[in-house]
C-alpha angles and dihedrals in degrees: 000000000000090000092051091050090049091052092048090053091048093048091047091052091049091048093052091045092052092047091054093045093046093050091051090047095047094047092042094049092045091051092048095048093042094051091045092051093043092048091052091053090042091056093046099047109022110103097216094050091058097048114106130193115221120211107209142188112265095240096050118123101242097192093050091047091052091052091049092048092051089059090060111102091220095052113086095178141000123194146154128261097261090052096056121058143005140137142225148170116254103210092198090069098038111116143124090299103038134040089205092237116152139168114239117206127190115228142157117265116264098040098107133058105246115209099172134023120356139315124252118282136182093237096066134042103234145137135223124206135184121274091234093050125188109183097194137096110240119239139146095264093052107029123193118266118191092204090064093061113123130217110230100178091114089057094064112132090019119134107239120209109225133183093213115217086347087284114073126050111218143146127239130178121244097224098171150003122225137201106247093196086073095064100014093243121174114257092242096054123103126182135219134166123279088243094056093044092050090050091052092047092049089057095046108035140044098212126193121245089248092056094047092051096054110116128214128190131201107211128194095227131008089224087073094057094108091065089070092063088068091073116096114252097023108128103170141356124214127184107234094220098040093130093053089048091054091049093056091043088053090053091054093045092048093050090046092050093045089049092053091051090048092053090052089048090053092052093049093047092048092050094048092048094045092046092050090048091055093046093050091048095042096112094049090050090052092050090051088052091051094051091053109272111142123232089246094055092048091050091048089055092056093045091049094049091048091048091056091048092049093051095047093045091050092054092051092043092054091053093048092045091052090055092048094047091049088063098029096092093052094045102043111012106041090078092056112076094199093052102033093099094050116115122210124203133158112256129201091241090056091051091049093049091049092048092050093049093048093043093048091049094049099040095044091047091048091048093052093044093048089058084086089071090061089053094044117129106212092190090058091051091049091051090053 
């Protein structure tokens, strides 16, 4: 009776341990795969990630080079420095929550998915902003919060008062609202045409000839970057958002490294627990051997018990993981503007990988621990 109670306690502890380990593994793997997949799409579709800065020879004909680049099937856009990027404060959205600060990027019409109003056009000076708008620059003292995003669909066709580049007060019409999940834009990014941006910059800045002649390229895929080196006069090519790219890569690498360490931890814990279970039950195993149970049948009993525990713990782990993941985005991702649109759901492949890792850890640990049965001295047990 005492032995049975002891086994129940041991099995219960193992069950709880496997549930905890499986939950951590399921959530961790789901996070890793989700971030990796999201990052891949982010790199492929986000405008800023595909913009490249070209370092050129001083005597190169910029206008001719831009025309040549636009003929390349992998180049979606080519433009000068004063047609690319600026910033401003939209006073209409300045309040106790937002400073109204936004980044303004120059693009060609037809690059965003418009859900209200109209797309950009070269006939009218206008601006388009995301439907879940967050007019604020992100920093540590004022972190991003997805729940504070505002819907500006009702403001379409409204003249927005902007302090452009924090220097010039002007007005610009909000002609449309776009779905940023289509191109993975940041929630504080608005777009206008190259023509409008250049006009605003001409009013605000006195740029040097060197600044004006800088060339930027929007490429369809970063894997095609080497083709741009074939153009005469191109010295070097630098991704504009290289630092942000490295940050997200570091997140993936860190999660991957932590996951590897955790798998090793699981194997060690399973071995220590299994080994202790065999040692504590050493005498009962010996008695079973004396009364006629074969080594094979005793080992089968341990494998069968562990199999039942693994299956039951996996079922419970999946349920718990689903609950955690349902709230994971709101708890851990809504404060990260680049990841706030990422969805996380448990996939069959993740469950299978988790099951294989847990099963391997338990079965290999049990196999090593049961080697003691082969070395068991029955005479010594009888004398005890």
